[in-house]
N, C-alpha and C positions, 0 to 999 in steps of 0.2 A: 764362453771361456774368457779368462782375463786377458786383456789386450796389452797391459803395460807392466813392466817390472816394478814391484813394490819398493817403496823407500825403506830404509833400515828401520825407521820407527814403526812402520806398519807390521814388521816381522818380529819385533822385540818382545821380551817379557820384562816387566818392571817390578822391582822390589822396593818397598818403602821402608826407610830407616827413620826412626825417631831418635836422633843422635843422643839425646839425654839418657836414653835407656839401652843403648846398644853395647858399649864396652867402655869401661873406665880404666884408663892407664895412669892417671895421676893420683889415684887413691882417695879422691874426695867424695866418692859416691855418685858422681855425675859422669855420664858418658862423654866422650870427646872424639875429636877428629882422628887423633893418633890411634884410638881404639878401633875405629872403623878401618883404618889402613891395615891394622893387624889382623882383621877378620876378612879381608878381601879374598884370601885364598879359599876360605870356607864358601863364600858366595860364588866364586868361580867354580868350585867343585859342585855346588848345588845346581849350577846351570844358569845363573842369573847373568843377564846381558846389560841391563840398565838399572841404575839406582836413583830413586827419588829421595831427597833428604828434606825432612821437615826443617824449618829455619834454624840456622846457627849464626845469624847476623847479630850485631850489637843490639842489646835489648835489656830493659830493666827486669825481664823475666817474670812479669806479673801474669802473663799468659804463655810463659815458657817459649818465647821466641816469636810469637805472632803479634807482639807489641814491639815494633822495631824503632830504634832510636838512631840507627845509621845503617842504611841499605847497602853500603859499600865497605863494610868492615866486619870482622869476625868477632863474636863475643868471647871475652877472655875465658869464660867457663869451658868453652869448647876448644880453644887453642888460639893460634895466630894465623895471619894470612899466609905465612910460610907453610903452615900445616895444611891449609886448604890447597895451596899449590902442589904440595907433595901428594895429597889425596887425589887430586885431579890427574896428575902425572901417573900415579900408580894405577889408577883405573884405566886410563888410555893405554898404558903399556899392556894391559890385559884385554884390550879391545872392548872394554866396558864403557858405557855412556853415563854421563852425569846430568841429572835433572834437579834444579833447585826449586824450592817452594817460594814463590814470589807473592808477597802480600801487597797488592796494589791498592786495595780499598782504603786502608787506613794506616796510621802510624801510632806510635806510643805518644801519650801526652807529655813524655819527657824528650821527644825529638826536638832538636833546636828549631825546626820549622814551626812547630806548634807553640813552643815557648815564645817565639817572636810574634806569632799570630795572636796569641792571647795577651800580649803586652799592652796593646792599645787598639782602638778601632781604626786608626789611620796607619797602622803598621803596614809596610809593603807586602807582608805575607798574610795579612788578615784574610784575604779571599783565597788563600790556599786551602782553607777549610770552609765548612758550611756554618755560617753564623746567621742568626735571625733574632729579631725582637720577639719578646714573649707577648702573650695576650693579657688582657685585663684580669685582675687589678694590678696596676703598676708593672706590667710585664713579667710578673712572677709566676705565670703559668706557661707551659711549653707552647711554642709557636703553632703546633698542630697536634693531632691525635696519633701520630705514628708510634708504633711499638718496636722496641729493639728485638733482635733475634732471640736474645736470652731473657726477654720479659721486661715489663716496665716501659716507661716512656723512653723514646730514643733521643732524648735531649738532656743536656746538663747545663745548669745555670752557672755563669761566671760572674761572681760578685764584682770583680774589678771593672769590667767593661760593660756590665749590666746587659749582657746578651746571652743567648743560648747557643751551644754548639751541638751539632748532630753526630751521633754515633750509631752504627747499625748493630754492632756486636756488644761491646762492653764500654762503660763510661771512660775508661782510661785509653780507649782506642778511637780517637776522633777521625771521622771520615775525611779523606781528601776531596777537594772540589775539582773534578775533572772538566768542568765548564771553563776553568781557567787554563788557557793554553800553556802557561808557564809550568803548571803542575804536570800536565800531560808530557811535555817535552823533557822535564826532569826525570820522570819515571821511564820514559823511552830510553834516555841516556843511561839510567841505572841498568836496564836490560843490556844495553850495548857494553857497559862496563864488564859484566860477567860473560857475555858472549865473546868479547875480545880475549878473555882469559882462556876460552875454549869450552865453556859450558855448552852442553848439547840440547838443553831444553828447559822449560819452566812448567811447573804446576801452578795454576793461578787460583789463589785462595778467594773464596766467595766472590767470584767475578760478577755474578748476577746482581750484586749490590753496588756496582761502581757509580751509576748515575741515579739521581733522584729528580723528582718533578721540580722544575725550575720555580714554579709558583708555590710550592710547598702546600698543595691542596690536601685537605683532610682525607684520610683513607676511608674506604667503604667497609661496612660491617660484613663479617662472615661468621657462620655458625661454628667454624672449626677452631678448637682450642690448640691442639697439637699439630705441628707441621707434618707433612707427608712427603714421600719421595715422588708423588704424583702431582703435587700442587704446592704453591708457596703460601697459601692461606694458613694463618696461625694466630693464636692469641686474639681471636675474634676480629681479625683484620684481613682484608684481601691482599694487602701489600701491592696494591695497584700502582702506587706512585713511588715506590722505592725499590722494586725488584723487577728484573727482566724488562727494563725500558728499551724502546727501539734504539736509543742512543747507546745503550750498553752493547747491543748486538753489533751496531756499527763500529764500536770501539774494538770489538774482537777482530774486525777486518784491518783496523789500523795496527793492532798488535802483530798480526800476521805479516804486514808489510815490513815491520822492523825485523822480524825473523828472516824474511826472505832476502834481506841484505847480506846474509851470511851463507857461505859454502864451506864445507859440506852442509847439507840440509839439517836444520834444527827443528824442534817441534814444541807445540803448546798443548797442554791438556787443562781444561777448565773445570773447576768445582762450581757447578751451576745447578740450580734446582728447578724443577718443573717436570711436566710430562715429557716422555721421550720425543713426542712430536714437536713440542715447544723448544726443547733443547737442540733439536736438529737445525734450528735457525742459526745457531752459533757456528756451525760448520761452514756456512756460506753457500750460496746457490751454485758456485763453481769451485767448491772446495777451497775457497779463498778466505775462510775464517779460521777458527781454531782447528788444529789438526784432529783433536779429539775432545770429548767431554765425558765426565763420569756419568754413567747411566744408572742412577741409584734405584730405579724401579727393579732392575735385575737384582741388586744387592738385597732389596727389601722383600723380594718374592718369597712366598712360602715354599719350603722344599718339597713341592709336589709337582708331578709331571705336567698337569694341566696348567698350573700357574707359570711354570717355566716355558712351556710351549707358547703360551699367550704372549709373554713379554719378549721372548726371542723373535717371534713372528713380527711383532710390532717394531722391534729394533731393525730387523732385516728390511721391513717395508719403508721405515723412515730414513734409514741410513744404508741404502744399497751401495755396492761397489760403485765408485771409488772411495766412498766415505768409510771411515774406520771406527767401529764401535769399541767400547771398553767393557771389560768384565771384571768386577771387583767384589770381594766379599767383606772386606773390613778396612779400616784405617784408624787413625789416632783419635777420631771423634765418636766412634761407635762401639757398642758391646762386641767383644771378640766373637768371631764367627762360630767357633766350636761351642761356645756357651749358648749361642742363639739356636743351635740345633741339638741342645740337650746333651752335649758332650759325646755325641755319637761319632766315633772315629771312622767306622765303616762308611757312614753317610758322608763324612768329610772327604774321604778318598773318592767317593763317587762324584761329589760335586766339583772337586778340583779336576777330575778327569774331564768333566764337561767344560769347566772354565778354560782349560788349556787346549781344548780342541774346537771351540767355537771360532767363528770368523771375527777376529778382533784382537785387541791387545789386552792381555791379562795383567792385573796388578795384584801383587802379593804383599800383604802387610807382615812386617817382621814377626816371627814367632808362629805364624800360621802354619809354617812348614813342619813344625814339631808339635802342633796341637796345643799351644798355650791357651789357657782359659782366662776369662775375665775374673778380676779379683774385687771383692767387696771392700769398700772404705767408708769410714765414718765421715759424713758430710762436714761436721764441725772441724775436722782436721784435714780436710781435703786440700791437696796442692792445687787442684783445679779451681780457679776463681768462680766458675759457675756453680760448683758444688758448695762452696762457702756461701755464695749468694743465696742459695735456697735452703741452707741448713736450718734457718729459723722459721721457715714458712711451712704451713700444712700442705702446700702444693707438692712438696717432695714426696709425701705419702701418696697423694693422688697419682703422681707420675709413676711411682713404683707399681701401682695397680695396673697401669697400662703397659708395663714391661719396658719402660724407657729408663735409661740410666741418667741420673742428674749429673754425677761427676764422671769425668773422662779418665780419672786416674786408673780405673780398673783395666783399661785396655793399653795402658802405657807403662806397665811394670817392666823391670829390667829383663833383658833377654836371658834365657836360661841355657847356659852353655854346658854346665856339668853339675855333678852332685856335690861339688865343693862348696864351702861357705859362700853365701851370696850368689849361688848358682854360677860361680866363675865369672860373674859380671865385672867385679873389681879386683885389681891386684892387691888391694888392702882388705884382707879377710875380716878385719875388726871394724871396718867402717859401716855405718848404717846407710844404705843407698837412699837416694832422694825419694824413692817409693819402695815400700817393703817388697821383698821377694816372697811369693807364696810358698807354702810347704810343698806344693806340688812339684817344685823343681827337682826334688829327689828322684821322682819317677819320670818327669817330663823334661828332658834336656838333650842337647845335641849329641853329647858324648855317648849317652846310652842308646839313643835312637840310631846312631850310625851303625851300631853292632847288631841291630835287629832288622833282618831283611823285610819283615812285615810291618815296619813302623811307618807312620805318616811321612817322616822325612825321606825314607827311601822310596816311598810312592811318588813324592814330588820329584826326586832325582830321576827316576825311571821315565816319568812323563816328560820332564824337561829335556832329557837326552833324546827321547823319541821325537819331540817337537823340533829340536835343533837339526835332526838329520832327515826330517820328512817335510820337504818344501810345501807339500799340499796342505799341511796344517797351518801354515801362515800365509799362503797365497792362493789357496783354493776357494772356490765358491762353496756356499752352504745350502743344503737342501734337507728338509725333513724327509724321511722315507715314508711315503704315503701308504695307507692300508695297514698300518701297524695294528696287529690284532690284540694288543694288550695295552689298556689305558694306564697301566702302572709303570710303563716304560717310556723312555724317550729314545728314538733311533734316528740317526741322521748320517749324511755322507758329506765328505769334503772332496771336491773334484777340481783338477786343473787339466791342462792339455796332456799331461804325461802320467797322471796318477789318479787313483780313487781310493779313499779310505773310509771305512765304516765305523761308527761309534754306537754301541748299544749300552744303555744304562737301565738297570733294574732298581726301582725305587721302593720295593717292598721287601718284607722279611720272609719271603717264600721263594722257592725255586720257580722259574718260568721257562717256557720253551718259545722261541721266536724263529720265524722263517729265515733261512739263510739266503741272502741275495746273490751268492756266488757259488760256483761249482765246487771249488776247493779253497776254503778259507785258511789264511795264514795269520795266526795270532801274533800281534805286535805288542800288546800290553793287556794286562788284567790287574784290577785292584787286588786280586789275590796273588801274592808274590810267588806262590808255588804252582800256578797254572801255566802250562807250557804249550798247550795246543787246544784246538777246537775239534771235537769229535762229533760230526753231524750224522755219521752212519748209525751210531747207536740210538739216535733220537729221530729217525725217519726224516733225515735231512733238515733237522731243526737245530738251533743253537740253544744249549742249556746255559742259563745264567743262575748262579747261586744267589742267595739273599743279599741285596744291596751291592751286587757286583756290577762293575763297569768294564767293558772290553773294547779294544780297538783292533781292527783286523782289515785285511785286504785280500784280494784274490791271489793265489799262488801263481807265479809266472811259470808257464809251461816250457 
């Protein structure tokens, strides 16, 4: 049984907001901080405890906030610092926690640091970034064969200083040089700036790319073209010298030391890629690294019992208590979850039942709770710079064949609040939002789903309410129920010193009967909104599950 009271962040549920798409109060078609403030009551009603915000720092917005030109100011598109302060105060008044998206790996090429760095080879900020001479002839070829995450060489030539600078993501996002102690201390102080304001944690963008091989050695060949959640190999490169270096894992421990300067406790969650076993290194041997990492192998698993049993078993083995796993189905970079499971709403309810009852911290992407779908966009008019980059290349056709979206616009469309024009996203009904609102908003919106007891939204609400009042769901141990007689189901229990709860999940479109582990079951939740009890007497002491039904129950107290 658990020996220690868990920290608040180990018990929480995190909701991700993409600020540009949440709520527009200025009427310009772009979401803003005041819009988020106005929707806090909705999030509180939903049962959300912690909110992670994609970046709203000062930025040229070429990558919509992930290209930062000032880490300590708010971009005018979203508001002012006074709006941030009001948002933070409003959240804390509701006992909600705030997590900011911290882009440590790179800056915008319009950041004053980079402008200085690029001005001359002897500028004091030259080695704040990674510069190198090119190879022959006349240095006009990149320094090595490294590939950027988005394709093509990871180097851009600067005519003025006749050197190349390195970027892991996009050419207008030059990587910072963390082998320079000045850079490291500056970014630590940026963290302290926001922590001093009262921020409760950070999500760390592409943290696994922080350090690169100091000698800039050529990468090794790999047969893999597309990246995977199980490995970092992609674009026929192993990424041996630019991802998940030992120095990067050590850096995670340094970040934790900064966080540990503050009380009450704050937390870090890292966007890192690799196998579950590799990512566990970022947690530290004594839980002295990142508090959590995103475990995308779970996200990418096929919605089949065997696949989920396998990945959950590996997570439990690699990250046993006191380590804390994460469970996420979507974010601002991937095709929306409902579209990945063929718009199957019953399956979506089943999967969120699992997500919110596993041992770990669940992350919900805005709109998942109402079943928002991915939207198709023309790459030539894509707001996403990656989409525009590939609009002229045949690679985009190949990628579509593999079921990968080239543009991220489709998962970033405005939140669908009502059936009013623009889905109630903007107070200006005549404005064209920064991304089009799909016609589906007339059927899929918060206002309509609130009234339907069988909606996805109300399924989330019931689950979150149960989680909040059942300590065992956030502090109990996890065990699969052995001897499960049906391979089409997943059954497990959560146990602590005081309680035991059972979760049964039916993954097929047929009714099934499963052995009941208790004498008298008390139904706590079903994905069917009208089910109120478990009748085992009618089925020879077995539990009947309808197609794609999930239930949570415990033994009745005598």
